[in-house]
C-alpha positions as a Python dict, from the first residue, in 0.01 Angstrom:
ca = {
    (1, 'X'): (0, 0, 0),
    (2, 'X'): (16, 93, -340),
    (3, 'X'): (307, 235, -536),
    (4, 'X'): (159, 567, -656),
    (5, 'X'): (173, 461, -1004),
    (6, 'X'): (-144, 498, -1183),
    (7, 'X'): (-251, 266, -1363),
    (8, 'X'): (-544, 372, -1587),
    (9, 'X'): (-821, 671, -1564),
    (10, 'X'): (-1161, 537, -1463),
    (11, 'X'): (-1469, 708, -1520),
    (12, 'X'): (-1776, 768, -1243),
    (13, 'X'): (-2038, 648, -1397),
    (14, 'X'): (-2309, 652, -1088),
    (15, 'X'): (-2325, 766, -764),
    (16, 'X'): (-2596, 561, -512),
    (17, 'X'): (-2700, 723, -223),
    (18, 'X'): (-2618, 488, 78),
    (19, 'X'): (-2668, 685, 393),
    (20, 'X'): (-2460, 753, 541),
    (21, 'X'): (-2272, 732, 275),
    (22, 'X'): (-2250, 637, -116),
    (23, 'X'): (-2177, 380, -355),
    (24, 'X'): (-1962, 466, -612),
    (25, 'X'): (-1967, 314, -974),
    (26, 'X'): (-1647, 329, -1131),
    (27, 'X'): (-1588, 208, -1496),
    (28, 'X'): (-1238, 107, -1634),
    (29, 'X'): (-1230, -206, -1795),
    (30, 'X'): (-860, -267, -1727),
    (31, 'X'): (-884, -260, -1347),
    (32, 'X'): (-1213, -453, -1358),
    (33, 'X'): (-1006, -766, -1538),
    (34, 'X'): (-902, -956, -1263),
    (35, 'X'): (-1060, -801, -954),
    (36, 'X'): (-1235, -998, -704),
    (37, 'X'): (-1452, -919, -433),
    (38, 'X'): (-1240, -732, -124),
    (39, 'X'): (-989, -631, -332),
    (40, 'X'): (-829, -268, -227),
    (41, 'X'): (-818, -2, -527),
    (42, 'X'): (-660, 326, -458),
    (43, 'X'): (-926, 571, -607),
    (44, 'X'): (-770, 936, -660),
    (45, 'X'): (-515, 783, -383),
    (46, 'X'): (-788, 697, -129),
    (47, 'X'): (-783, 313, -64),
    (48, 'X'): (-1130, 181, -121),
    (49, 'X'): (-1290, -164, -100),
    (50, 'X'): (-1442, -379, -410),
    (51, 'X'): (-1789, -426, -323),
    (52, 'X'): (-1921, -595, -695),
    (53, 'X'): (-1762, -579, -997),
    (54, 'X'): (-1833, -727, -1361),
    (55, 'X'): (-1630, -730, -1635),
    (56, 'X'): (-1641, -338, -1739),
    (57, 'X'): (-1698, -142, -1397),
    (58, 'X'): (-1687, -197, -1019),
    (59, 'X'): (-1832, -28, -714),
    (60, 'X'): (-1669, 74, -349),
    (61, 'X'): (-1873, 219, -70),
    (62, 'X'): (-1773, 550, 105),
    (63, 'X'): (-1883, 654, 466),
    (64, 'X'): (-1892, 1012, 572),
    (65, 'X'): (-1545, 1008, 730),
    (66, 'X'): (-1368, 957, 342),
    (67, 'X'): (-1644, 1177, 144),
    (68, 'X'): (-1539, 1453, 401),
    (69, 'X'): (-1154, 1420, 417),
    (70, 'X'): (-1108, 1352, 52),
    (71, 'X'): (-1168, 1523, -285),
    (72, 'X'): (-1436, 1167, -363),
    (73, 'X'): (-1712, 1362, -199),
    (74, 'X'): (-1705, 1629, -440),
    (75, 'X'): (-1713, 1380, -784),
    (76, 'X'): (-2001, 1391, -965),
    (77, 'X'): (-2085, 1107, -1265),
    (78, 'X'): (-1885, 1179, -1555),
    (79, 'X'): (-1572, 1243, -1325),
    (80, 'X'): (-1246, 1102, -1417),
    (81, 'X'): (-1050, 924, -1154),
    (82, 'X'): (-720, 766, -1077),
    (83, 'X'): (-708, 402, -1008),
    (84, 'X'): (-418, 175, -875),
    (85, 'X'): (-502, -177, -772),
    (86, 'X'): (-288, -273, -478),
    (87, 'X'): (63, -432, -436),
    (88, 'X'): (108, -785, -412),
    (89, 'X'): (412, -944, -265),
    (90, 'X'): (683, -920, -564),
    (91, 'X'): (565, -682, -750),
    (92, 'X'): (799, -374, -837),
    (93, 'X'): (802, -16, -671),
    (94, 'X'): (823, 207, -909),
    (95, 'X'): (681, 503, -719),
    (96, 'X'): (750, 509, -366),
    (97, 'X'): (524, 348, -49),
    (98, 'X'): (200, 459, -21),
    (99, 'X'): (-83, 385, 203),
    (100, 'X'): (-379, 518, 62),
    (101, 'X'): (-478, 677, 396),
    (102, 'X'): (-524, 1070, 252),
    (103, 'X'): (-358, 1307, 509),
    (104, 'X'): (-555, 1644, 364),
    (105, 'X'): (-744, 1739, 46),
    (106, 'X'): (-501, 2035, -114),
    (107, 'X'): (-551, 2284, -416),
    (108, 'X'): (-393, 2354, -737),
    (109, 'X'): (-206, 2713, -651),
    (110, 'X'): (-94, 2787, -1016),
    (111, 'X'): (-9, 2623, -1309),
    (112, 'X'): (264, 2721, -1522),
    (113, 'X'): (305, 2512, -1857),
    (114, 'X'): (547, 2544, -2082),
    (115, 'X'): (441, 2317, -2429),
    (116, 'X'): (360, 1956, -2312),
    (117, 'X'): (527, 2044, -1975),
    (118, 'X'): (393, 2187, -1664),
    (119, 'X'): (522, 2303, -1295),
    (120, 'X'): (230, 2305, -1047),
    (121, 'X'): (223, 2438, -716),
    (122, 'X'): (-30, 2272, -448),
    (123, 'X'): (-130, 2476, -155),
    (124, 'X'): (-174, 2204, 195),
    (125, 'X'): (-240, 2299, 550),
    (126, 'X'): (131, 2359, 712),
    (127, 'X'): (109, 2086, 932),
    (128, 'X'): (205, 1936, 579),
    (129, 'X'): (507, 2083, 486),
    (130, 'X'): (667, 1943, 767),
    (131, 'X'): (624, 1609, 630),
    (132, 'X'): (832, 1735, 316),
    (133, 'X'): (1140, 1790, 160),
    (134, 'X'): (1301, 1896, -112),
    (135, 'X'): (1330, 1546, -394),
    (136, 'X'): (1173, 1385, -121),
    (137, 'X'): (819, 1201, -260),
    (138, 'X'): (432, 1288, -161),
    (139, 'X'): (108, 1108, -345),
    (140, 'X'): (-135, 1407, -502),
    (141, 'X'): (-462, 1217, -605),
    (142, 'X'): (-269, 869, -583),
    (143, 'X'): (36, 993, -809),
    (144, 'X'): (391, 965, -664),
    (145, 'X'): (542, 1280, -738),
    (146, 'X'): (912, 1430, -658),
    (147, 'X'): (883, 1755, -476),
    (148, 'X'): (1088, 2018, -604),
    (149, 'X'): (1024, 2348, -366),
    (150, 'X'): (859, 2317, -57),
    (151, 'X'): (741, 2670, 139),
    (152, 'X'): (539, 2686, 457),
    (153, 'X'): (189, 2576, 336),
    (154, 'X'): (267, 2468, -52),
    (155, 'X'): (518, 2285, -289),
    (156, 'X'): (593, 2238, -640),
    (157, 'X'): (597, 1953, -848),
    (158, 'X'): (739, 1916, -1209),
    (159, 'X'): (483, 1703, -1453),
    (160, 'X'): (634, 1544, -1748),
    (161, 'X'): (386, 1468, -2066),
    (162, 'X'): (303, 1140, -1992),
    (163, 'X'): (172, 1189, -1615),
    (164, 'X'): (-21, 1496, -1794),
    (165, 'X'): (-184, 1232, -2035),
    (166, 'X'): (-261, 970, -1843),
    (167, 'X'): (-392, 1103, -1532),
    (168, 'X'): (-634, 1335, -1396),
    (169, 'X'): (-377, 1597, -1362),
    (170, 'X'): (-367, 1707, -1712),
    (171, 'X'): (-709, 1834, -1670),
    (172, 'X'): (-680, 2022, -1333),
    (173, 'X'): (-734, 2363, -1343),
    (174, 'X'): (-628, 2626, -1065),
    (175, 'X'): (-862, 2614, -774),
    (176, 'X'): (-880, 2192, -835),
    (177, 'X'): (-925, 1984, -512),
    (178, 'X'): (-662, 1706, -486),
    (179, 'X'): (-586, 1511, -215),
    (180, 'X'): (-233, 1456, -6),
    (181, 'X'): (-39, 1191, 118),
    (182, 'X'): (296, 1250, 235),
    (183, 'X'): (558, 1010, 240),
    (184, 'X'): (529, 725, 543),
    (185, 'X'): (885, 758, 650),
    (186, 'X'): (850, 1144, 678),
    (187, 'X'): (561, 1088, 925),
    (188, 'X'): (740, 839, 1128),
    (189, 'X'): (1071, 1074, 1172),
    (190, 'X'): (811, 1407, 1247),
    (191, 'X'): (625, 1193, 1533),
    (192, 'X'): (995, 1064, 1698),
    (193, 'X'): (1118, 1433, 1657),
    (194, 'X'): (798, 1578, 1820),
    (195, 'X'): (833, 1285, 2082),
    (196, 'X'): (1135, 1439, 2227),
    (197, 'X'): (1123, 1753, 2237),
}
């Protein structure tokens, strides 16, 4: 489990072919410190397992399913990614509970910048907006955000300067792909309501 509070941005330093998947090598000394083999790290919100590491970088194996259902399959050498290590018992929960299981890839539909602040509109599959409500939570590329407006096939979030500076969202342009994970509780509520009808 994760909180959606990004600890660091890392850089993809290599992508090695490992059919039917790839090995992603990520550089981030801040995250590498204290890692162990088998640890879970959210990469753009996608939970991956550490398979190699040193003091500067660490590696993950990503299979076909992960590459096709997330934006990880579109990464190239030099891409920046959001990183968060998994929660430990006793950690503070500053964002919201994030599983690291991506629901769909969304696209930045509109970006309204106002000095150091921004409002982003993301277009997503309609099935996801049924699990969203204004003032609820959503994870976008692993970042815990508060929903502002929710429409039939898109939603908006307001981004403070800090978020734009320390995550990949600051550089995101219209049309850019993001990993979306809706709130866990909303999933269960929707399932219960669907089973009653």
